[in-house]
Every structure is written in C-alpha cells, then in structure tokens.
PDB file as gemmi writes it, atoms N, CA and C in Angstrom:
CRYST1    1.000    1.000    1.000  90.00  90.00  90.00 P 1                      
ATOM      1  N   MET A   1      30.142 -22.630  17.904  1.00  0.00           N  
ATOM      2  CA  MET A   1      29.024 -21.764  17.598  1.00  0.00           C  
ATOM      3  C   MET A   1      28.495 -22.135  16.205  1.00  0.00           C  
ATOM      4  N   LYS A   2      27.195 -22.245  16.088  1.00  0.00           N  
ATOM      5  CA  LYS A   2      26.569 -22.613  14.826  1.00  0.00           C  
ATOM      6  C   LYS A   2      26.489 -21.406  13.901  1.00  0.00           C  
ATOM      7  N   LYS A   3      26.929 -21.590  12.670  1.00  0.00           N  
ATOM      8  CA  LYS A   3      26.876 -20.520  11.681  1.00  0.00           C  
ATOM      9  C   LYS A   3      25.513 -20.560  10.983  1.00  0.00           C  
ATOM     10  N   THR A   4      24.834 -19.422  10.950  1.00  0.00           N  
ATOM     11  CA  THR A   4      23.532 -19.328  10.316  1.00  0.00           C  
ATOM     12  C   THR A   4      23.701 -19.184   8.817  1.00  0.00           C  
ATOM     13  N   GLN A   5      22.947 -19.956   8.067  1.00  0.00           N  
ATOM     14  CA  GLN A   5      22.967 -19.869   6.617  1.00  0.00           C  
ATOM     15  C   GLN A   5      21.795 -19.012   6.160  1.00  0.00           C  
ATOM     16  N   TYR A   6      22.060 -18.024   5.367  1.00  0.00           N  
ATOM     17  CA  TYR A   6      21.032 -17.163   4.832  1.00  0.00           C  
ATOM     18  C   TYR A   6      20.901 -17.386   3.337  1.00  0.00           C  
ATOM     19  N   LEU A   7      19.663 -17.353   2.862  1.00  0.00           N  
ATOM     20  CA  LEU A   7      19.425 -17.426   1.424  1.00  0.00           C  
ATOM     21  C   LEU A   7      19.728 -16.072   0.808  1.00  0.00           C  
ATOM     22  N   ASP A   8      20.231 -16.075  -0.397  1.00  0.00           N  
ATOM     23  CA  ASP A   8      20.336 -14.786  -1.075  1.00  0.00           C  
ATOM     24  C   ASP A   8      18.944 -14.439  -1.604  1.00  0.00           C  
ATOM     25  N   TRP A   9      18.757 -13.189  -2.002  1.00  0.00           N  
ATOM     26  CA  TRP A   9      17.429 -12.722  -2.387  1.00  0.00           C  
ATOM     27  C   TRP A   9      16.849 -13.531  -3.544  1.00  0.00           C  
ATOM     28  N   ALA A  10      17.655 -13.867  -4.532  1.00  0.00           N  
ATOM     29  CA  ALA A  10      17.151 -14.586  -5.706  1.00  0.00           C  
ATOM     30  C   ALA A  10      16.559 -15.940  -5.303  1.00  0.00           C  
ATOM     31  N   ASP A  11      17.254 -16.669  -4.440  1.00  0.00           N  
ATOM     32  CA  ASP A  11      16.752 -17.972  -3.994  1.00  0.00           C  
ATOM     33  C   ASP A  11      15.502 -17.810  -3.128  1.00  0.00           C  
ATOM     34  N   PHE A  12      15.530 -16.823  -2.255  1.00  0.00           N  
ATOM     35  CA  PHE A  12      14.387 -16.569  -1.379  1.00  0.00           C  
ATOM     36  C   PHE A  12      13.163 -16.173  -2.203  1.00  0.00           C  
ATOM     37  N   GLU A  13      13.376 -15.325  -3.205  1.00  0.00           N  
ATOM     38  CA  GLU A  13      12.275 -14.885  -4.061  1.00  0.00           C  
ATOM     39  C   GLU A  13      11.664 -16.078  -4.802  1.00  0.00           C  
ATOM     40  N   LYS A  14      12.494 -16.995  -5.282  1.00  0.00           N  
ATOM     41  CA  LYS A  14      11.990 -18.188  -5.968  1.00  0.00           C  
ATOM     42  C   LYS A  14      11.077 -18.995  -5.054  1.00  0.00           C  
ATOM     43  N   GLU A  15      11.487 -19.129  -3.796  1.00  0.00           N  
ATOM     44  CA  GLU A  15      10.660 -19.852  -2.826  1.00  0.00           C  
ATOM     45  C   GLU A  15       9.334 -19.136  -2.589  1.00  0.00           C  
ATOM     46  N   LEU A  16       9.404 -17.829  -2.498  1.00  0.00           N  
ATOM     47  CA  LEU A  16       8.195 -17.053  -2.208  1.00  0.00           C  
ATOM     48  C   LEU A  16       7.237 -17.018  -3.393  1.00  0.00           C  
ATOM     49  N   LEU A  17       7.773 -17.002  -4.609  1.00  0.00           N  
ATOM     50  CA  LEU A  17       6.927 -16.895  -5.794  1.00  0.00           C  
ATOM     51  C   LEU A  17       5.978 -18.074  -5.976  1.00  0.00           C  
ATOM     52  N   VAL A  18       6.284 -19.211  -5.378  1.00  0.00           N  
ATOM     53  CA  VAL A  18       5.375 -20.356  -5.491  1.00  0.00           C  
ATOM     54  C   VAL A  18       4.180 -20.227  -4.544  1.00  0.00           C  
ATOM     55  N   LYS A  19       4.249 -19.298  -3.604  1.00  0.00           N  
ATOM     56  CA  LYS A  19       3.140 -19.099  -2.663  1.00  0.00           C  
ATOM     57  C   LYS A  19       2.040 -18.299  -3.348  1.00  0.00           C  
ATOM     58  N   PRO A  20       0.787 -18.724  -3.169  1.00  0.00           N  
ATOM     59  CA  PRO A  20      -0.332 -18.015  -3.807  1.00  0.00           C  
ATOM     60  C   PRO A  20      -0.392 -16.539  -3.398  1.00  0.00           C  
ATOM     61  N   GLY A  21      -0.524 -15.669  -4.383  1.00  0.00           N  
ATOM     62  CA  GLY A  21      -0.683 -14.243  -4.128  1.00  0.00           C  
ATOM     63  C   GLY A  21       0.602 -13.482  -3.912  1.00  0.00           C  
ATOM     64  N   PHE A  22       1.727 -14.171  -3.758  1.00  0.00           N  
ATOM     65  CA  PHE A  22       2.970 -13.464  -3.461  1.00  0.00           C  
ATOM     66  C   PHE A  22       3.411 -12.574  -4.605  1.00  0.00           C  
ATOM     67  N   GLU A  23       3.266 -13.057  -5.824  1.00  0.00           N  
ATOM     68  CA  GLU A  23       3.735 -12.289  -6.985  1.00  0.00           C  
ATOM     69  C   GLU A  23       3.037 -10.932  -7.047  1.00  0.00           C  
ATOM     70  N   GLU A  24       1.745 -10.894  -6.750  1.00  0.00           N  
ATOM     71  CA  GLU A  24       1.018  -9.613  -6.753  1.00  0.00           C  
ATOM     72  C   GLU A  24       1.519  -8.696  -5.651  1.00  0.00           C  
ATOM     73  N   VAL A  25       1.736  -9.250  -4.475  1.00  0.00           N  
ATOM     74  CA  VAL A  25       2.239  -8.445  -3.361  1.00  0.00           C  
ATOM     75  C   VAL A  25       3.621  -7.899  -3.694  1.00  0.00           C  
ATOM     76  N   LEU A  26       4.451  -8.718  -4.316  1.00  0.00           N  
ATOM     77  CA  LEU A  26       5.794  -8.281  -4.705  1.00  0.00           C  
ATOM     78  C   LEU A  26       5.726  -7.097  -5.650  1.00  0.00           C  
ATOM     79  N   LYS A  27       4.863  -7.183  -6.644  1.00  0.00           N  
ATOM     80  CA  LYS A  27       4.711  -6.080  -7.599  1.00  0.00           C  
ATOM     81  C   LYS A  27       4.210  -4.818  -6.908  1.00  0.00           C  
ATOM     82  N   GLU A  28       3.277  -4.988  -5.965  1.00  0.00           N  
ATOM     83  CA  GLU A  28       2.698  -3.838  -5.261  1.00  0.00           C  
ATOM     84  C   GLU A  28       3.698  -3.145  -4.354  1.00  0.00           C  
ATOM     85  N   THR A  29       4.675  -3.868  -3.847  1.00  0.00           N  
ATOM     86  CA  THR A  29       5.613  -3.279  -2.881  1.00  0.00           C  
ATOM     87  C   THR A  29       6.999  -3.010  -3.471  1.00  0.00           C  
ATOM     88  N   GLN A  30       7.154  -3.220  -4.754  1.00  0.00           N  
ATOM     89  CA  GLN A  30       8.463  -3.053  -5.375  1.00  0.00           C  
ATOM     90  C   GLN A  30       8.995  -1.621  -5.247  1.00  0.00           C  
ATOM     91  N   LEU A  31       8.156  -0.632  -5.426  1.00  0.00           N  
ATOM     92  CA  LEU A  31       8.597   0.757  -5.322  1.00  0.00           C  
ATOM     93  C   LEU A  31       9.077   1.080  -3.906  1.00  0.00           C  
ATOM     94  N   GLU A  32       8.340   0.631  -2.902  1.00  0.00           N  
ATOM     95  CA  GLU A  32       8.744   0.864  -1.519  1.00  0.00           C  
ATOM     96  C   GLU A  32      10.109   0.234  -1.246  1.00  0.00           C  
ATOM     97  N   TYR A  33      10.307  -0.977  -1.773  1.00  0.00           N  
ATOM     98  CA  TYR A  33      11.584  -1.660  -1.603  1.00  0.00           C  
ATOM     99  C   TYR A  33      12.710  -0.876  -2.276  1.00  0.00           C  
ATOM    100  N   GLN A  34      12.456  -0.381  -3.488  1.00  0.00           N  
ATOM    101  CA  GLN A  34      13.491   0.367  -4.210  1.00  0.00           C  
ATOM    102  C   GLN A  34      13.850   1.653  -3.471  1.00  0.00           C  
ATOM    103  N   ILE A  35      12.851   2.332  -2.928  1.00  0.00           N  
ATOM    104  CA  ILE A  35      13.117   3.554  -2.160  1.00  0.00           C  
ATOM    105  C   ILE A  35      13.950   3.220  -0.932  1.00  0.00           C  
ATOM    106  N   ALA A  36      13.543   2.195  -0.207  1.00  0.00           N  
ATOM    107  CA  ALA A  36      14.259   1.802   1.011  1.00  0.00           C  
ATOM    108  C   ALA A  36      15.710   1.440   0.688  1.00  0.00           C  
ATOM    109  N   ARG A  37      15.894   0.667  -0.354  1.00  0.00           N  
ATOM    110  CA  ARG A  37      17.246   0.246  -0.736  1.00  0.00           C  
ATOM    111  C   ARG A  37      18.110   1.445  -1.126  1.00  0.00           C  
ATOM    112  N   ALA A  38      17.543   2.384  -1.875  1.00  0.00           N  
ATOM    113  CA  ALA A  38      18.291   3.572  -2.282  1.00  0.00           C  
ATOM    114  C   ALA A  38      18.710   4.399  -1.067  1.00  0.00           C  
ATOM    115  N   ILE A  39      17.837   4.490  -0.090  1.00  0.00           N  
ATOM    116  CA  ILE A  39      18.155   5.246   1.128  1.00  0.00           C  
ATOM    117  C   ILE A  39      19.287   4.571   1.888  1.00  0.00           C  
ATOM    118  N   VAL A  40      19.187   3.264   2.063  1.00  0.00           N  
ATOM    119  CA  VAL A  40      20.244   2.535   2.781  1.00  0.00           C  
ATOM    120  C   VAL A  40      21.575   2.684   2.053  1.00  0.00           C  
ATOM    121  N   GLU A  41      21.571   2.506   0.748  1.00  0.00           N  
ATOM    122  CA  GLU A  41      22.816   2.612  -0.026  1.00  0.00           C  
ATOM    123  C   GLU A  41      23.440   4.000   0.102  1.00  0.00           C  
ATOM    124  N   ALA A  42      22.608   5.031   0.012  1.00  0.00           N  
ATOM    125  CA  ALA A  42      23.138   6.401   0.111  1.00  0.00           C  
ATOM    126  C   ALA A  42      23.705   6.656   1.504  1.00  0.00           C  
ATOM    127  N   ARG A  43      22.991   6.209   2.524  1.00  0.00           N  
ATOM    128  CA  ARG A  43      23.454   6.421   3.901  1.00  0.00           C  
ATOM    129  C   ARG A  43      24.765   5.686   4.151  1.00  0.00           C  
ATOM    130  N   VAL A  44      24.845   4.444   3.703  1.00  0.00           N  
ATOM    131  CA  VAL A  44      26.060   3.650   3.912  1.00  0.00           C  
ATOM    132  C   VAL A  44      27.237   4.244   3.139  1.00  0.00           C  
ATOM    133  N   LYS A  45      26.994   4.698   1.903  1.00  0.00           N  
ATOM    134  CA  LYS A  45      28.069   5.333   1.123  1.00  0.00           C  
ATOM    135  C   LYS A  45      28.626   6.550   1.837  1.00  0.00           C  
ATOM    136  N   ARG A  46      27.763   7.258   2.539  1.00  0.00           N  
ATOM    137  CA  ARG A  46      28.205   8.455   3.280  1.00  0.00           C  
ATOM    138  C   ARG A  46      28.829   8.087   4.619  1.00  0.00           C  
ATOM    139  N   GLY A  47      28.700   6.817   5.021  1.00  0.00           N  
ATOM    140  CA  GLY A  47      29.276   6.387   6.298  1.00  0.00           C  
ATOM    141  C   GLY A  47      28.518   6.937   7.488  1.00  0.00           C  
ATOM    142  N   ILE A  48      27.217   7.080   7.347  1.00  0.00           N  
ATOM    143  CA  ILE A  48      26.384   7.670   8.391  1.00  0.00           C  
ATOM    144  C   ILE A  48      25.507   6.590   9.008  1.00  0.00           C  
ATOM    145  N   THR A  49      25.409   6.578  10.323  1.00  0.00           N  
ATOM    146  CA  THR A  49      24.523   5.633  10.999  1.00  0.00           C  
ATOM    147  C   THR A  49      23.089   6.148  10.949  1.00  0.00           C  
ATOM    148  N   GLN A  50      22.149   5.260  11.200  1.00  0.00           N  
ATOM    149  CA  GLN A  50      20.747   5.680  11.270  1.00  0.00           C  
ATOM    150  C   GLN A  50      20.573   6.736  12.356  1.00  0.00           C  
ATOM    151  N   GLU A  51      21.233   6.535  13.473  1.00  0.00           N  
ATOM    152  CA  GLU A  51      21.125   7.477  14.589  1.00  0.00           C  
ATOM    153  C   GLU A  51      21.638   8.867  14.206  1.00  0.00           C  
ATOM    154  N   ASN A  52      22.799   8.922  13.557  1.00  0.00           N  
ATOM    155  CA  ASN A  52      23.351  10.214  13.141  1.00  0.00           C  
ATOM    156  C   ASN A  52      22.474  10.884  12.099  1.00  0.00           C  
ATOM    157  N   LEU A  53      21.952  10.087  11.163  1.00  0.00           N  
ATOM    158  CA  LEU A  53      21.063  10.633  10.146  1.00  0.00           C  
ATOM    159  C   LEU A  53      19.805  11.200  10.797  1.00  0.00           C  
ATOM    160  N   ALA A  54      19.253  10.459  11.726  1.00  0.00           N  
ATOM    161  CA  ALA A  54      18.052  10.922  12.426  1.00  0.00           C  
ATOM    162  C   ALA A  54      18.318  12.234  13.163  1.00  0.00           C  
ATOM    163  N   ARG A  55      19.455  12.309  13.818  1.00  0.00           N  
ATOM    164  CA  ARG A  55      19.808  13.532  14.555  1.00  0.00           C  
ATOM    165  C   ARG A  55      19.907  14.711  13.592  1.00  0.00           C  
ATOM    166  N   THR A  56      20.556  14.508  12.448  1.00  0.00           N  
ATOM    167  CA  THR A  56      20.704  15.566  11.445  1.00  0.00           C  
ATOM    168  C   THR A  56      19.341  16.012  10.921  1.00  0.00           C  
ATOM    169  N   MET A  57      18.431  15.054  10.757  1.00  0.00           N  
ATOM    170  CA  MET A  57      17.101  15.355  10.219  1.00  0.00           C  
ATOM    171  C   MET A  57      16.114  15.797  11.294  1.00  0.00           C  
ATOM    172  N   LYS A  58      16.562  15.780  12.556  1.00  0.00           N  
ATOM    173  CA  LYS A  58      15.696  16.134  13.683  1.00  0.00           C  
ATOM    174  C   LYS A  58      14.468  15.217  13.753  1.00  0.00           C  
ATOM    175  N   THR A  59      14.762  13.928  13.690  1.00  0.00           N  
ATOM    176  CA  THR A  59      13.730  12.913  13.822  1.00  0.00           C  
ATOM    177  C   THR A  59      14.299  11.794  14.677  1.00  0.00           C  
ATOM    178  N   LYS A  60      13.574  10.701  14.812  1.00  0.00           N  
ATOM    179  CA  LYS A  60      14.020   9.578  15.623  1.00  0.00           C  
ATOM    180  C   LYS A  60      14.660   8.502  14.741  1.00  0.00           C  
ATOM    181  N   GLN A  61      15.578   7.754  15.330  1.00  0.00           N  
ATOM    182  CA  GLN A  61      16.226   6.649  14.628  1.00  0.00           C  
ATOM    183  C   GLN A  61      15.186   5.637  14.178  1.00  0.00           C  
ATOM    184  N   SER A  62      14.147   5.430  14.966  1.00  0.00           N  
ATOM    185  CA  SER A  62      13.109   4.455  14.606  1.00  0.00           C  
ATOM    186  C   SER A  62      12.390   4.851  13.315  1.00  0.00           C  
ATOM    187  N   VAL A  63      12.291   6.145  13.047  1.00  0.00           N  
ATOM    188  CA  VAL A  63      11.682   6.622  11.798  1.00  0.00           C  
ATOM    189  C   VAL A  63      12.554   6.210  10.620  1.00  0.00           C  
ATOM    190  N   ILE A  64      13.857   6.425  10.760  1.00  0.00           N  
ATOM    191  CA  ILE A  64      14.793   6.039   9.698  1.00  0.00           C  
ATOM    192  C   ILE A  64      14.717   4.530   9.481  1.00  0.00           C  
ATOM    193  N   SER A  65      14.677   3.777  10.546  1.00  0.00           N  
ATOM    194  CA  SER A  65      14.601   2.322  10.450  1.00  0.00           C  
ATOM    195  C   SER A  65      13.338   1.870   9.725  1.00  0.00           C  
ATOM    196  N   ARG A  66      12.197   2.453  10.066  1.00  0.00           N  
ATOM    197  CA  ARG A  66      10.937   2.064   9.405  1.00  0.00           C  
ATOM    198  C   ARG A  66      10.983   2.365   7.908  1.00  0.00           C  
ATOM    199  N   VAL A  67      11.554   3.496   7.544  1.00  0.00           N  
ATOM    200  CA  VAL A  67      11.668   3.846   6.122  1.00  0.00           C  
ATOM    201  C   VAL A  67      12.623   2.878   5.422  1.00  0.00           C  
ATOM    202  N   GLU A  68      13.767   2.594   6.047  1.00  0.00           N  
ATOM    203  CA  GLU A  68      14.760   1.705   5.439  1.00  0.00           C  
ATOM    204  C   GLU A  68      14.276   0.263   5.350  1.00  0.00           C  
ATOM    205  N   ASN A  69      13.327  -0.107   6.184  1.00  0.00           N  
ATOM    206  CA  ASN A  69      12.776  -1.462   6.145  1.00  0.00           C  
ATOM    207  C   ASN A  69      11.460  -1.525   5.379  1.00  0.00           C  
ATOM    208  N   ALA A  70      11.149  -0.438   4.664  1.00  0.00           N  
ATOM    209  CA  ALA A  70       9.939  -0.347   3.838  1.00  0.00           C  
ATOM    210  C   ALA A  70       8.677  -0.612   4.643  1.00  0.00           C  
ATOM    211  N   LYS A  71       8.690  -0.202   5.897  1.00  0.00           N  
ATOM    212  CA  LYS A  71       7.515  -0.350   6.751  1.00  0.00           C  
ATOM    213  C   LYS A  71       6.580   0.846   6.615  1.00  0.00           C  
ATOM    214  N   THR A  72       7.091   1.900   6.010  1.00  0.00           N  
ATOM    215  CA  THR A  72       6.307   3.107   5.776  1.00  0.00           C  
ATOM    216  C   THR A  72       6.784   3.738   4.474  1.00  0.00           C  
ATOM    217  N   VAL A  73       5.910   4.481   3.852  1.00  0.00           N  
ATOM    218  CA  VAL A  73       6.266   5.156   2.605  1.00  0.00           C  
ATOM    219  C   VAL A  73       6.590   6.613   2.950  1.00  0.00           C  
ATOM    220  N   PRO A  74       7.819   7.042   2.686  1.00  0.00           N  
ATOM    221  CA  PRO A  74       8.195   8.409   3.035  1.00  0.00           C  
ATOM    222  C   PRO A  74       7.522   9.429   2.117  1.00  0.00           C  
ATOM    223  N   SER A  75       7.218  10.567   2.695  1.00  0.00           N  
ATOM    224  CA  SER A  75       6.637  11.657   1.906  1.00  0.00           C  
ATOM    225  C   SER A  75       7.729  12.323   1.077  1.00  0.00           C  
ATOM    226  N   LEU A  76       7.305  13.109   0.109  1.00  0.00           N  
ATOM    227  CA  LEU A  76       8.273  13.859  -0.698  1.00  0.00           C  
ATOM    228  C   LEU A  76       9.035  14.844   0.184  1.00  0.00           C  
ATOM    229  N   THR A  77       8.370  15.447   1.133  1.00  0.00           N  
ATOM    230  CA  THR A  77       9.033  16.362   2.065  1.00  0.00           C  
ATOM    231  C   THR A  77      10.128  15.636   2.844  1.00  0.00           C  
ATOM    232  N   PHE A  78       9.819  14.430   3.325  1.00  0.00           N  
ATOM    233  CA  PHE A  78      10.817  13.638   4.049  1.00  0.00           C  
ATOM    234  C   PHE A  78      12.003  13.327   3.145  1.00  0.00           C  
ATOM    235  N   LEU A  79      11.717  12.917   1.910  1.00  0.00           N  
ATOM    236  CA  LEU A  79      12.795  12.583   0.976  1.00  0.00           C  
ATOM    237  C   LEU A  79      13.668  13.796   0.671  1.00  0.00           C  
ATOM    238  N   LYS A  80      13.073  14.968   0.576  1.00  0.00           N  
ATOM    239  CA  LYS A  80      13.859  16.190   0.364  1.00  0.00           C  
ATOM    240  C   LYS A  80      14.769  16.452   1.560  1.00  0.00           C  
ATOM    241  N   ARG A  81      14.227  16.321   2.775  1.00  0.00           N  
ATOM    242  CA  ARG A  81      15.034  16.521   3.986  1.00  0.00           C  
ATOM    243  C   ARG A  81      16.159  15.490   4.050  1.00  0.00           C  
ATOM    244  N   LEU A  82      15.846  14.269   3.662  1.00  0.00           N  
ATOM    245  CA  LEU A  82      16.829  13.192   3.657  1.00  0.00           C  
ATOM    246  C   LEU A  82      17.953  13.496   2.679  1.00  0.00           C  
ATOM    247  N   ALA A  83      17.597  13.916   1.481  1.00  0.00           N  
ATOM    248  CA  ALA A  83      18.602  14.259   0.474  1.00  0.00           C  
ATOM    249  C   ALA A  83      19.510  15.373   0.995  1.00  0.00           C  
ATOM    250  N   HIS A  84      18.919  16.365   1.618  1.00  0.00           N  
ATOM    251  CA  HIS A  84      19.710  17.472   2.175  1.00  0.00           C  
ATOM    252  C   HIS A  84      20.658  16.955   3.266  1.00  0.00           C  
ATOM    253  N   ALA A  85      20.148  16.102   4.151  1.00  0.00           N  
ATOM    254  CA  ALA A  85      20.964  15.565   5.242  1.00  0.00           C  
ATOM    255  C   ALA A  85      22.110  14.702   4.720  1.00  0.00           C  
ATOM    256  N   LEU A  86      21.896  14.038   3.593  1.00  0.00           N  
ATOM    257  CA  LEU A  86      22.928  13.191   2.997  1.00  0.00           C  
ATOM    258  C   LEU A  86      23.811  13.946   2.012  1.00  0.00           C  
ATOM    259  N   ASN A  87      23.522  15.239   1.841  1.00  0.00           N  
ATOM    260  CA  ASN A  87      24.248  16.052   0.865  1.00  0.00           C  
ATOM    261  C   ASN A  87      24.178  15.374  -0.508  1.00  0.00           C  
ATOM    262  N   ALA A  88      22.950  15.039  -0.886  1.00  0.00           N  
ATOM    263  CA  ALA A  88      22.697  14.328  -2.146  1.00  0.00           C  
ATOM    264  C   ALA A  88      21.569  15.021  -2.894  1.00  0.00           C  
ATOM    265  N   SER A  89      21.438  14.678  -4.148  1.00  0.00           N  
ATOM    266  CA  SER A  89      20.311  15.219  -4.907  1.00  0.00           C  
ATOM    267  C   SER A  89      19.217  14.159  -4.965  1.00  0.00           C  
ATOM    268  N   LEU A  90      17.992  14.602  -5.034  1.00  0.00           N  
ATOM    269  CA  LEU A  90      16.833  13.715  -5.124  1.00  0.00           C  
ATOM    270  C   LEU A  90      16.320  13.781  -6.537  1.00  0.00           C  
ATOM    271  N   GLN A  91      16.127  12.627  -7.148  1.00  0.00           N  
ATOM    272  CA  GLN A  91      15.609  12.559  -8.511  1.00  0.00           C  
ATOM    273  C   GLN A  91      14.387  11.659  -8.536  1.00  0.00           C  
ATOM    274  N   VAL A  92      13.371  12.115  -9.229  1.00  0.00           N  
ATOM    275  CA  VAL A  92      12.162  11.297  -9.448  1.00  0.00           C  
ATOM    276  C   VAL A  92      11.970  11.202 -10.950  1.00  0.00           C  
ATOM    277  N   GLN A  93      11.700  10.030 -11.447  1.00  0.00           N  
ATOM    278  CA  GLN A  93      11.520   9.908 -12.884  1.00  0.00           C  
ATOM    279  C   GLN A  93      10.441   8.884 -13.188  1.00  0.00           C  
ATOM    280  N   PHE A  94       9.818   9.071 -14.322  1.00  0.00           N  
ATOM    281  CA  PHE A  94       8.847   8.128 -14.832  1.00  0.00           C  
ATOM    282  C   PHE A  94       9.487   7.435 -16.015  1.00  0.00           C  
ATOM    283  N   LYS A  95       9.480   6.113 -16.000  1.00  0.00           N  
ATOM    284  CA  LYS A  95      10.035   5.360 -17.118  1.00  0.00           C  
ATOM    285  C   LYS A  95       8.876   4.844 -17.957  1.00  0.00           C  
ATOM    286  N   LEU A  96       8.912   5.175 -19.230  1.00  0.00           N  
ATOM    287  CA  LEU A  96       7.848   4.753 -20.139  1.00  0.00           C  
ATOM    288  C   LEU A  96       8.320   3.635 -21.027  1.00  0.00           C  
TER     289      LEU A  96                                                      
END                                                                             
C-alpha cells in the first residue's frame, strides 16, 4: 500500500504564498481559520465527536463540519451554544 505524504502547513503556506493574490486571501480568512481551529481543539480535548456535539446542540453534524472547516462563519449565538455544549467559556477580545 502506498503511503501518502502530506505537507505540513508551513511548507504548504510557502508554496501558496508565491501564487498571485494568495497572501491577501490568507489575511482575509485568518479569523475564520482561527475560529475553526479553536472549535476543533476544544471538541477534541473534550473527546466529543462532531455527531455528538451536533446532537447536544440540536443541529446537524454537517453544520459542525462546515464551521470546523471554515466554510461558514458562525454567529455569536452559535458560538454561545457551542461553548455551553462543550462546557467551556467563550471569550472575545480585541488586540491592539
């Protein structure tokens, strides 16, 4: 069986940064990526599957997947429900 080689993010980002316009797109989507990553990390730390989280939140697993893959930007209401379902606190901050 052939083993698939994956680039780590740093190497992949270097490749992408040489493409015209990518750097701007990266900056524009950085917040969505950070939100998605924080959600995945919190869910995994709790040992909860997307399906179980969705059931707890009374939504569909596909909704959780879209949020975790930064395909959609979650509302503040969704994030509050998510924090409650994960038994976590939600923090928003502005860094100056």
